[in-house]
C-alpha positions in Angstrom: 11.0 -15.1 2.3 11.4 -15.2 6.1 11.3 -13.0 8.9 15.0 -12.5 9.1 14.7 -10.5 5.8 12.1 -8.6 6.8 13.7 -7.5 10.1 17.0 -6.9 8.9 15.1 -4.8 5.9 13.4 -3.2 8.2 16.3 -2.1 10.9 18.5 -0.6 7.8 15.4 1.2 7.3 14.8 2.3 10.4 18.8 3.5 10.6 17.6 6.9 9.1 16.0 7.7 12.3 18.4 5.8 14.9 21.9 7.0 13.6 20.4 10.3 14.6 19.6 9.8 18.1 22.9 10.3 20.0 23.7 13.6 18.4 20.1 15.1 19.6 20.4 17.2 22.6 17.7 18.5 24.3 18.3 22.0 22.8 17.8 20.1 19.3 13.9 19.4 20.7 12.0 22.3 19.7 14.3 23.0 16.5 11.9 23.4 13.3 12.8 24.5 9.8 10.1 26.9 10.0 7.6 28.5 12.6 5.2 26.1 11.3 6.7 23.0 11.0 6.9 20.3 13.3 9.8 20.0 15.8 12.2 17.5 16.4 10.5 16.6 19.8 7.2 16.6 17.9 8.6 14.3 15.2 10.1 12.0 17.7 7.3 11.6 19.6 5.4 11.1 16.0 8.0 8.4 14.9 7.7 6.3 17.7 3.6 6.8 17.9 2.9 5.6 14.7 5.4 2.4 15.0 3.6 1.4 18.1 -0.1 1.8 16.3 1.4 -0.3 13.3 3.1 -3.2 15.8 -0.6 -2.7 17.4 -3.4 -2.2 14.7 -1.2 -3.6 11.6 1.0 -6.4 13.0 -1.6 -7.3 15.4 0.4 -6.9 19.1 -1.2 -6.3 22.2 -0.4 -3.3 23.1 -1.7 0.2 25.0 -0.5 3.5 23.2 -1.9 6.8 23.2 -1.0 8.6 20.8 -0.4 12.6 21.2 0.8 13.2 17.7 -2.0 12.3 15.7 -5.6 13.2 14.9 -7.3 16.7 16.1 -4.3 16.9 19.4 -1.2 16.6 17.0 -0.6 19.9 17.2 3.1 20.7 17.9 3.0 23.8 20.8 6.4 22.5 21.7 5.0 20.3 24.7 8.1 17.7 23.9 10.9 18.6 25.4 12.6 16.3 27.6 14.9 13.8 26.0 15.0 10.7 27.9 11.4 9.8 27.9 11.4 10.5 24.0 14.6 8.2 23.7 12.8 5.7 26.1 9.2 6.1 23.8 11.9 5.3 20.3 13.4 2.4 21.9 10.1 0.5 23.1 8.4 1.5 19.4 11.6 -0.2 17.9 11.7 -3.0 20.2 8.1 -3.7 20.0 7.5 -3.6 16.0 10.4 -5.3 15.1 9.1 -8.2 17.9 5.8 -7.8 16.1 7.8 -8.0 12.7 8.9 -11.3 14.0 5.7 -13.0 14.5 4.7 -12.8 11.2 3.7 -16.0 9.4 2.3 -15.2 6.0 3.9 -11.6 4.7 1.9 -12.0 2.0 -1.7 -11.8 4.2 -4.2 -8.7 4.1 -4.3 -6.5 6.3 -7.4 -3.5 6.3 -7.7 -0.4 8.5 -9.3 3.0 8.1 -5.9 4.7 7.8 -5.0 3.2 4.2 -7.7 0.5 3.7 -6.6 -3.4 2.7 -2.6 -4.3 2.0 -0.5 -7.4 3.0 1.9 -7.4 5.7 5.1 -6.8 3.4 3.0 -3.6 2.0 2.4 -1.9 5.5 6.0 -3.2 6.4 7.5 -0.9 3.5 5.0 2.1 4.2 5.6 2.0 8.4 9.7 1.5 7.1 9.2 4.8 4.3 7.4 6.9 6.9 10.0 6.6 9.8 12.5 7.4 7.1 10.6 10.4 5.9 10.2 11.6 9.5 13.9 11.3 9.9 14.7 13.3 7.1 12.5 16.6 8.4 14.3 15.6 11.7 17.7 16.1 10.0 16.9 19.3 8.1 15.3 20.6 11.2 18.6 20.1 13.2 21.0 21.4 10.7 18.9 24.7 9.5 16.7 25.1 12.4 16.2 28.1 15.0 
């Protein structure tokens, strides 16, 4: 398989997220389905951060990213309430991950990470695509039913 096919598959999977972006308002960013669930703004930031971290740590792209939604500081305190910076970050993440996918030469080559051990590049692509789609579903639910 060539990179074009993998890129098209990833882009189509990512539409579960990107097709929602123009329908999200600043007022939506603090919506959540439940008081203990994550807000739309936090989820948008998280998706972008994880995509950038995949581009960097899994696919070898030289990037500077400081994650705020992963690890011990990952608590959603309503801090992601500005729409434009979130949209800019999600756009950057899409460009960087897309570029990283284009650079992969051998899709069955293995990469080892602390988060999920040793997997092939194609398995990693499946993982990041499903991660984005999973959280996109949470965004859709929070937008529809959240307060």
